[in-house]
N, C-alpha and C positions, 0 to 999 in steps of 0.2 A: 757690126756686120748684120745685114738683113737676111734672114732666112725665109725661103719661100713659104714655109708652113706656118708662119705667124704674121704675114703681111698682106696688105691689099693696096695696090697702087691705083690712084684715080687722077684724072685731070679735071680740075674745076675751072670752067671757062670764064667765070666772072664772080663777083661778090655774091650774086644771087645763088650760084651753085654752091659756094661755101656755106651760105645760110641754109640751103636745102640739105646739105650733108649734116649740119648741126641739128636740124629739125628731125631728120631720120634717126640720128644717134640719141636724141632726147627721148625717143620712144623705146629705147633698148637698155636704159639704165635703171639702177635702183640704189638704195642706200648702201654706202660703202664703195661705190664705184669712183674711179679716178681716171680723168682724161688729162693727159699731159700734152700741152701744146708747144711744139718746138718750131722755131723759125726766126729769121732775122726781123728787124723792125720793118713794119709795113707789109708783112707777108699774109696777114689775115687772121692772126690769132684772136684779136679782139672782135673781129667780124664774126668769127665762128662762135665765140663765147656769147656775144649778144644774141645771135640767132638761137643758140641752145637755150639760154635763159628765157627768152621770150616764149619759146615753144614749151619748155618744160614747166615753167612757173606761171605761164599765162599772163605775162606782164606786157602791157601795151603802152609803155612809156619809155623815155630815154633811159638807157642803161649805161652809166658811166664806167669807164675803165678804172680799175682800182690802182692806178699807177701811184698815187700818193697815199691812199689809205691802206694799200697792200692787200686788203681783202674786203669784199662786199658779200653779204649773205642775203639770199632771196628765199622767202618762204614759199613752199609749194606743198601740195597735198601729201605726196608720198614721202618726201624728204627735202630738207633745205638744200639749196645750191650754194656752195662756197666758191666764189670766183677769186682766185689768188693771182696777183701780179708780183712776182718775186724779183723783178729786174733790179730793184734798189737794195736787195739784201747784200750784206757784206760777209755773213757767215751762215752756214746751214742751220745752226742751232736757233737762229732768230725765228724760224718758222714755228717753234713751240709757243712763242709769244702771240702768234696769230691764230691759235686754236686749231692748228692743222690736225692734231690727234683726234679732236672731236669731229672735224670734217671727215676724216678717213673712216671713223667708226659709224657716224650717224647720217652723214650727208652725201651729196654728190659733189666731187671736187673737180673744178676746172682750173688748171694750173698753167699760167703763162710763165715762161722762163723756168721750167722745172729742173734744168741743169743745176740750179742753185740749191736744190734740195740735198744734194750729196747723199749721205747714208739714209736720209729720211725718205728717199724715193721708195714707194711701196712696190712690193713684188707683183701684185695684181694691179695692172694698169693698162690702159689703152693709150698709146703714144700716137700723136698725129704730127707728122713732120711736114711743114708747109714750105715751099720754095717757088721762086719765080719760074714761069714757064711760058715762053712765047710772048703773047700780047701783054700789055701793061697790067691788066687785072686778072689774067689767067694764072692759076697756081697748080703745081703738082702736089698732091697729097699722098703721103705714104702712111697708112694706118698699120701700126704694129701692135699685136697683142702679146702681153706677158702674163704669166700665171693663168688664172681662169679666163682671162680675156683672149688667150690664144684660141681656145675652143669656141668661144663666143664669136670671135671674128670669122672663123671658118664656117661654123655651123649656123649661126643666127644672123650675123650682120653681113657677111661676105657672100650672100646667096644670090647675088645679081640685083637685088633691090637697092644696093648701095651705089650702083653705077650712075653717077650724076652727070 
């Protein structure tokens, strides 16, 4: 159930708008922050992650999806970015082998297919739910804040600057 006091709904007209959202969010995160990316195949989770990583870590090269490695780590000044793709996990406990505890404690975590975390889903997180909307590349994005992200979404991120 989506409650009005912890969500922000946006329409992203194309991939550039998805990347713009990622860039804006990259300016609002710090060590220990978790962004959980929900959506079916092809909805823009990797587009968002690549835009975020480029902006946050200042990387100007190809950023591969960690579909087969399950996690890629990118160095950045304030904190490393851990990009997880959990699609191929068969049990939630497998995330421990990927260093997810370190990521949650010291880094910024971008998690594709976070539903596979089970009980390892952190209480403090920003969820981004991406779904098709109208045109082929348009997406509906629902940002939902949990834990301290609820106040951050309302007070800091949802102040009108997020309307892409």
